[in-house]
N, C-alpha and C positions, 0 to 999 in steps of 0.2 A: 503494498498501500502505500502510495505517494504521503510523502508528508501530506500536502495541503489535505490529501484525503484522510489523514489520521486530524489534521484540523477540524476539518469538518465532520468525521466522525464524532469527536469531542463535543462538538457545537449542536449537531443533531440530538446525542446521547446528552446531553444538557437538558435541552427540550424537552425532552419523556421523563427524566429522574425530576425534574420540578415540577409538571405537570403531573406524574402518577404516583410516585415517591422512589425510592431508593430500594425496597425490596418487594414491591408489586411491579416493578420493574424487571423481570429476566432476561436473560441474554436472547432468550428467542423471539421477545417483542425487538431489544434494542437491533439485531437484524434486520429482523420484519420492516421495522419502520424506517433503518438508514439504508437498505439494501446493502450491506455489508455481511458477508457470511459470518458465521461464529469461528471457522477456519481465519479469516484473516482477520478479524476481531483481535483472536487471541494470538496473532502473531505479533500483535504492537505492546497487548494489556493482557499480564500473565491472570488475569483474576477480572472479576465483575470490581472486584474493592480498588484493583487499579486503576479501573475506567472511572469509577468515583471520585476519585483521587485528583486525576486530570480534568476532570469537570470541574471538581470544587477550585480547583486552581484557575480554572478559564473564567470561572461566575467571580470569584473572588476578583481576580485582575478588571473585567469588564464593570462588575459592581462599584469598585472604588474608584477606578479613574471616571466612571459617567455620575459616581456621589460628589467626587473632591471638583469636577469640574464646573457642574450647576452651582456647585457653594461657590466658585470663583466667579461666575456669571449673576449669578444674584447679590453677591454682595462682594462691593472692595477692602474691608478692612477686618481681620480677622474673629473682630467679634461678629461682626455682620456674619461671616460666615456660618460661627456657632451660631446660630439661628437661621439661615438658611438651608442647616442640615432637614430642618422638618419641613420647609419650604420643598424642599425636591422630593422627599416624603411623599408631600400631599399630591405631589406631579404624578410620582410612581404608583401612589394607589390609585390611583383615577386611571389607567391601563387599563383597558378589559384583561388584558395577560397576568395581572397582578395576581400571585396567589402563596403571598406571603415568603419569610426568607429562608433560602436555599439550607442554609447552615445550620438555620433552628431546627428546621425539617432533619438534617443528620446528624445532628445532636443527639436527636431526639429517637432517632433508629438505631444508631451506633453510639449507646449512649458508655459506653467503659472508658474512662482518661486514657487509658494508656491506647486504644484503638484509634490507629491513624486519622481516620476519617473522622473521628470526634479530635484528636488533635490540628487536625487540618481548619475544621472548622472556626476551634478555639482561636487558631491563627488569625482568621479573617477578623475576626473581634478584638484581638489583639491588635492588628496593624491600625482599626480602624481608633482605638483610643489612643496610639501613638499618634495619629494627626492631631484629634480630638486636643491631644495636651501642648502637642506644638502649638496649635492656635489659642490655646487656651494660655498659653506662655504669651506668645506677641500680642495677647489683649490686656496683657499686664495682670492677670487675675491671679488671686490669691489665692494658694494650691493648688495648682493648674491640674495636676492630676486625678484629684479630688472631684473638681467640674467637670473634667473629662469624662471620669465614672461616669455621675450622675446625668450627665448630657446623653450616654451612651446606654444609660439607662432606661432614659424617656426614648427613647428611638426605640431602641427593641422593644419595649412595650407600646408603642404606638405600630408598630410592624404586627402585634401578634393579635392587638384586639382589632386592626383593618382587616387584617386577613378572616379572624374569628366572626368580624359584624357585618362584613364586606363594604365597609361604608371608607371613606378617607379623612372623617373628624377628627379621628385620635390623631392626625398629623398636625391640627391644629389644637388640638391640647395639648398635646405635649410643647407644641410652640408656646404657647403659651405661660404655662411651664418653664419653662427652658429663660424667655423672660424675665419673669417675676425672680428665678434664681439668679442669673445676670443682676438682675437690679439690687438684690441683695448683698451683692458681690461693689455695690458703687460706682456701677454700670449702668448706661442707658444704651441699650440695644438701637440702632434704627433702619428702618426698611418697612418694607409691607405689614401693615399691622402693626407695629409697634407703640 
């Protein structure tokens, strides 16, 4: 399988796993839906778990690139970008294909801390936390790691509620809570709806 075919397999598998879940998506389904034989799949991935890890790496890269870019497009200051997290989420929640967070789903299906799939999911959240911490530091907030953790909790809670309720309102509610959190730090966020 050529490298671009391998990439296409990973991207198509991402859509299958996101839509159906990890355990419910068998390799027969992957082969049928992607048009790639199981023999070819196993030439590049020793196991379904290896394919899942490749899918999660792609999703991590895609999602973080999209989120950071939208945050920068929506706000030109670090403080504004911390609030723009939730504006970007509201856009995501409004998309027809939104079905929650692939990493939350993966960690729910592969719950053991030592499982590589669980670890890959946790790494995605750690990378988000690192970025939020950098922005909180640049914004001059006290205890940037603590504020970043709280903002991440708001983000994750909004995703779970949006997926469960099929409503984008949790993004607005999380945004309002984030604004209050930053006001308590003596910072006045500016931008949409603040």
